[in-house]
TORTILO-800576 format. One record per residue (C-alpha): residue number from 0; residue in one letter; x negated, y negated, z. Coordinates in Angstrom, 2 decimals, padded with zeros to 5 digits. Example, Ala and Ser with C-alpha at 12.3 -4.5 7.8 and 13.67 -1.06 7.14 Angstrom:
2
n:res:px:py:pz
0:a:-012.30:004.50:007.80
1:s:-013.67:001.06:007.14
//
This chain:
288
n:res:px:py:pz
0:m:-133.88:-005.18:-098.35
1:r:-134.57:-002.02:-100.31
2:a:-134.23:001.45:-099.00
3:f:-137.56:003.28:-099.09
4:g:-137.72:006.31:-101.24
5:e:-139.74:009.46:-100.97
6:g:-143.44:008.86:-100.54
7:s:-143.10:005.28:-099.41
8:e:-143.61:003.81:-095.96
9:p:-140.50:003.44:-093.77
10:m:-140.41:000.05:-092.25
11:q:-138.40:-001.77:-089.66
12:q:-135.59:-003.53:-091.42
13:s:-134.98:-006.40:-089.02
14:r:-136.48:-009.89:-089.38
15:d:-137.57:-010.14:-085.78
16:w:-141.09:-010.70:-087.00
17:l:-140.18:-013.90:-088.99
18:t:-139.77:-017.05:-086.97
19:v:-138.32:-020.23:-088.59
20:v:-137.89:-023.27:-086.43
21:r:-136.07:-025.94:-088.34
22:g:-136.69:-029.67:-088.05
23:d:-135.56:-032.57:-090.18
24:a:-138.88:-034.31:-090.59
25:p:-140.53:-034.04:-094.03
26:l:-143.25:-031.59:-092.93
27:v:-143.40:-027.80:-092.88
28:v:-146.17:-026.02:-090.87
29:s:-146.89:-022.48:-092.10
30:v:-148.69:-019.99:-089.82
31:p:-149.33:-016.95:-091.99
32:h:-152.17:-015.21:-090.10
33:a:-151.50:-015.50:-086.32
34:g:-149.43:-012.27:-086.23
35:t:-150.63:-009.19:-084.41
36:q:-147.80:-006.69:-084.92
37:l:-148.70:-003.34:-086.48
38:p:-145.24:-001.79:-087.16
39:a:-144.76:001.99:-087.10
40:p:-145.78:004.14:-088.73
41:l:-148.59:001.93:-090.07
42:d:-150.16:001.56:-086.60
43:s:-151.36:005.20:-086.67
44:q:-153.00:004.71:-090.06
45:f:-155.48:002.17:-088.86
46:v:-158.84:003.16:-087.43
47:s:-158.04:001.14:-084.30
48:p:-155.59:-001.54:-083.26
49:w:-158.49:-003.78:-082.34
50:l:-160.01:-003.57:-085.83
51:a:-156.62:-004.16:-087.42
52:r:-156.23:-007.45:-085.37
53:k:-159.83:-008.51:-085.44
54:d:-159.40:-011.07:-088.18
55:t:-156.20:-012.63:-086.77
56:d:-156.01:-016.47:-086.74
57:w:-156.10:-016.33:-082.92
58:y:-153.80:-018.68:-080.99
59:v:-152.89:-020.85:-083.95
60:s:-149.19:-020.83:-082.94
61:e:-150.27:-022.05:-079.45
62:l:-152.41:-024.82:-081.00
63:y:-149.45:-026.26:-082.93
64:d:-146.70:-025.46:-080.34
65:f:-145.97:-029.26:-080.06
66:a:-144.76:-029.38:-083.71
67:a:-141.05:-029.03:-082.82
68:e:-141.35:-032.16:-080.68
69:l:-142.12:-034.09:-083.87
70:g:-139.18:-032.66:-085.72
71:v:-141.43:-030.46:-087.87
72:t:-140.27:-027.21:-089.31
73:t:-142.55:-024.22:-088.50
74:i:-142.61:-020.81:-090.25
75:a:-144.63:-017.92:-088.78
76:t:-144.96:-014.16:-089.25
77:a:-145.74:-011.90:-086.33
78:i:-146.96:-009.16:-088.70
79:s:-150.76:-008.70:-088.80
80:r:-152.53:-009.84:-091.92
81:s:-154.03:-006.34:-091.99
82:v:-150.56:-005.03:-092.91
83:i:-150.12:-007.57:-095.71
84:d:-151.62:-010.97:-096.21
85:v:-148.86:-013.43:-097.10
86:n:-151.48:-015.94:-098.18
87:r:-152.82:-013.80:-101.09
88:d:-151.58:-013.73:-104.63
89:p:-148.96:-010.95:-104.80
90:s:-150.40:-009.80:-108.13
91:g:-153.63:-008.99:-106.38
92:v:-155.72:-011.60:-108.35
93:s:-158.62:-012.90:-106.27
94:l:-158.31:-016.51:-105.06
95:y:-162.13:-016.81:-105.11
96:p:-163.48:-014.89:-108.09
97:g:-167.08:-013.79:-107.52
98:q:-166.93:-014.32:-103.74
99:t:-166.21:-011.81:-100.97
100:t:-162.63:-011.95:-099.83
101:t:-160.01:-009.53:-098.48
102:e:-157.16:-007.98:-100.53
103:l:-153.36:-008.50:-100.41
104:c:-153.32:-005.39:-098.18
105:p:-156.82:-005.44:-096.73
106:t:-158.77:-002.20:-096.48
107:t:-161.76:-003.77:-094.60
108:t:-162.34:-006.42:-092.01
109:f:-164.20:-009.67:-092.74
110:d:-167.33:-007.82:-091.60
111:g:-166.74:-004.90:-094.04
112:e:-165.55:-002.30:-091.53
113:a:-162.99:000.18:-092.80
114:l:-159.54:-000.54:-091.49
115:y:-157.90:002.76:-092.38
116:h:-158.59:006.40:-091.65
117:a:-159.85:008.31:-094.69
118:t:-157.13:008.88:-097.30
119:l:-154.62:006.62:-095.50
120:a:-155.36:003.33:-097.24
121:p:-152.16:001.92:-098.81
122:t:-151.16:003.22:-102.18
123:a:-149.74:001.02:-104.95
124:q:-146.29:002.12:-103.93
125:a:-146.96:001.28:-100.31
126:v:-148.18:-002.18:-101.33
127:r:-144.97:-002.78:-103.20
128:a:-142.93:-001.74:-100.18
129:r:-144.88:-004.14:-097.94
130:l:-144.40:-006.91:-100.45
131:e:-140.68:-006.54:-100.37
132:t:-140.42:-005.92:-096.61
133:f:-142.72:-008.70:-095.39
134:f:-144.22:-010.82:-098.11
135:d:-141.04:-011.74:-099.95
136:p:-139.04:-012.75:-096.89
137:y:-141.83:-015.00:-095.70
138:h:-142.05:-016.77:-099.03
139:a:-138.27:-016.95:-099.35
140:a:-138.22:-018.83:-096.00
141:l:-140.94:-021.14:-097.16
142:q:-139.16:-021.98:-100.36
143:t:-135.85:-022.45:-098.58
144:e:-137.25:-024.87:-096.09
145:i:-139.21:-026.83:-098.69
146:t:-136.15:-027.13:-100.90
147:r:-133.92:-028.15:-097.93
148:l:-136.30:-030.89:-096.87
149:r:-137.03:-032.02:-100.42
150:q:-133.29:-032.67:-100.85
151:r:-133.51:-035.15:-097.89
152:h:-136.88:-036.73:-098.52
153:a:-138.74:-038.16:-101.46
154:r:-141.76:-036.08:-100.63
155:v:-142.52:-033.16:-098.29
156:v:-145.86:-032.01:-096.90
157:l:-146.64:-028.31:-096.49
158:y:-149.46:-027.82:-093.95
159:d:-150.91:-024.33:-093.96
160:a:-152.48:-023.66:-090.51
161:h:-155.34:-021.25:-090.08
162:s:-158.40:-020.44:-087.99
163:i:-161.44:-018.10:-088.34
164:r:-164.57:-017.23:-086.49
165:s:-167.34:-019.81:-086.87
166:r:-169.67:-017.16:-088.25
167:a:-168.73:-014.42:-090.68
168:a:-171.85:-013.62:-092.68
169:r:-170.03:-011.48:-095.26
170:l:-167.80:-014.39:-096.14
171:f:-170.09:-017.45:-095.84
172:a:-173.57:-018.33:-094.82
173:g:-174.37:-019.95:-091.52
174:e:-171.84:-021.69:-089.31
175:l:-168.58:-023.00:-090.76
176:p:-167.63:-026.69:-090.11
177:v:-164.83:-026.95:-087.51
178:f:-162.36:-028.65:-089.85
179:n:-162.08:-027.07:-093.30
180:i:-159.68:-029.06:-095.43
181:g:-158.34:-027.39:-098.57
182:s:-156.41:-029.21:-101.38
183:f:-157.15:-026.77:-104.16
184:l:-159.74:-029.19:-105.47
185:g:-157.24:-032.04:-105.36
186:r:-154.51:-030.20:-107.30
187:s:-152.18:-029.29:-104.46
188:c:-151.58:-032.78:-102.86
189:a:-152.17:-036.46:-103.43
190:a:-155.66:-037.67:-102.80
191:e:-154.28:-040.17:-100.24
192:l:-153.15:-037.30:-097.99
193:t:-156.51:-035.51:-098.21
194:e:-158.32:-038.77:-097.47
195:s:-156.07:-039.49:-094.50
196:i:-156.71:-036.09:-093.00
197:e:-160.44:-036.27:-093.71
198:s:-160.70:-039.79:-092.11
199:l:-159.07:-038.46:-088.89
200:c:-161.40:-035.48:-088.83
201:a:-164.39:-037.81:-089.26
202:t:-163.42:-039.65:-086.09
203:s:-163.53:-036.46:-084.03
204:n:-166.61:-034.88:-082.37
205:w:-166.44:-031.96:-084.76
206:s:-167.83:-031.36:-088.21
207:h:-165.62:-031.25:-091.32
208:i:-165.62:-030.50:-095.02
209:v:-163.19:-030.85:-097.88
210:n:-162.77:-028.05:-100.37
211:g:-165.79:-026.14:-099.15
212:r:-165.69:-022.39:-098.69
213:f:-161.91:-022.59:-098.16
214:q:-160.05:-024.61:-100.79
215:g:-156.53:-023.45:-100.05
216:g:-155.03:-019.96:-100.33
217:y:-152.07:-018.78:-102.23
218:i:-149.52:-020.74:-100.18
219:t:-151.33:-024.06:-100.81
220:r:-151.82:-023.31:-104.47
221:h:-148.41:-021.91:-105.18
222:y:-146.24:-024.52:-103.48
223:g:-148.34:-027.65:-103.91
224:a:-146.69:-029.68:-106.66
225:p:-147.42:-033.34:-106.09
226:a:-145.51:-034.44:-109.22
227:q:-142.44:-032.83:-107.74
228:g:-142.88:-034.40:-104.33
229:v:-144.36:-031.32:-102.56
230:h:-147.86:-031.92:-101.20
231:a:-149.61:-028.83:-099.80
232:i:-152.78:-028.87:-097.66
233:q:-154.64:-026.13:-095.83
234:m:-156.45:-026.56:-092.50
235:e:-158.89:-023.78:-091.54
236:l:-160.28:-024.31:-088.06
237:a:-163.53:-022.74:-086.90
238:g:-162.78:-020.95:-083.58
239:r:-165.41:-022.84:-081.59
240:g:-163.28:-025.95:-081.80
241:y:-160.85:-024.53:-079.28
242:l:-162.30:-021.17:-078.05
243:r:-165.37:-020.01:-076.23
244:e:-166.74:-017.87:-079.08
245:p:-169.33:-015.26:-078.08
246:d:-172.87:-015.74:-079.28
247:e:-173.36:-012.00:-079.68
248:p:-171.66:-009.83:-082.35
249:t:-167.94:-009.42:-081.85
250:t:-166.70:-006.29:-080.08
251:s:-163.55:-005.20:-078.47
252:a:-165.00:-006.36:-075.17
253:n:-165.53:-010.03:-076.23
254:w:-163.12:-010.72:-079.04
255:p:-160.79:-012.42:-078.94
256:p:-161.72:-014.57:-075.97
257:p:-158.79:-015.60:-073.83
258:y:-156.79:-018.74:-074.71
259:e:-157.61:-021.51:-072.15
260:l:-155.50:-024.64:-072.44
261:r:-158.31:-026.74:-070.98
262:d:-160.63:-025.66:-073.82
263:a:-157.93:-026.02:-076.48
264:l:-156.42:-029.36:-075.32
265:p:-158.88:-031.70:-077.13
266:m:-158.16:-029.85:-080.31
267:k:-154.41:-029.89:-079.80
268:r:-154.47:-033.57:-079.32
269:h:-156.37:-034.05:-082.57
270:l:-154.08:-031.72:-084.45
271:r:-151.17:-033.82:-083.28
272:k:-152.85:-036.78:-084.99
273:l:-153.21:-034.83:-088.20
274:l:-149.54:-033.83:-088.25
275:l:-148.50:-037.43:-087.51
276:a:-150.70:-038.50:-090.46
277:c:-148.92:-035.92:-092.67
278:l:-145.58:-037.38:-091.55
279:a:-146.75:-040.97:-092.18
280:f:-147.76:-040.03:-095.75
281:a:-144.52:-038.27:-096.41
282:r:-142.42:-041.13:-095.13
283:d:-144.23:-043.84:-097.06
284:d:-141.77:-044.34:-099.88
285:t:-144.16:-046.84:-101.53
286:r:-146.39:-044.03:-102.69
287:v:-146.21:-042.84:-106.35
//
């Protein structure tokens, strides 16, 4: 971990924000956007803590808290995506050219609201510091776990777990399907895995789409290497599948809604089926 020089942002040096729960099954679940921490001194640079946390993938860790029971490895960051988005290309190149998206270190919310007080948006030097402090360790952990499991298994699945509000007009028109499966247009995993996940989603009471508005972020695209036995797939859930989303515009008074297990339980049960399908795919040594 580097020492921060003059003009850069001092950061906490511990890794308390990075959680890795190891399992021996050939599946890694990545949770890059469920964090809410705004480390000092960055917290004072944001317009408000609520705005900085508004676009969190709310309660995704709770949705997949059964993963350890299946022997699955999970990796999660507690740092808010507003500090740095570990699912963006570190070079700053857009994942969706020509479409609205947020940056590596976002300066606006999904709705276009400014995240930072005037003149306090991150400089290039600050972005580099956040890369080394938060982005690099997250990806080092991902690579370590994928390599460890790949040494034990002929193939490994990386499942990148996300959620988003069902409506975000600046990002997409209308209402998002509940299950948004991304395989980077078939490049990040074998078609059999995508088809298995899609078939299960089709048996649910919720809508689904494959490679629609969300085709897989940097994590899916960077690590997915089917020819090398690493199959990466992204699941973006619309919030209404497990939350009581407000009908009116989101405010600090109604967003996020509380996590209620009785509302989330049907989704949790279906997500278990999806992870079991990933494990079945990874363990089928007859696949090429």
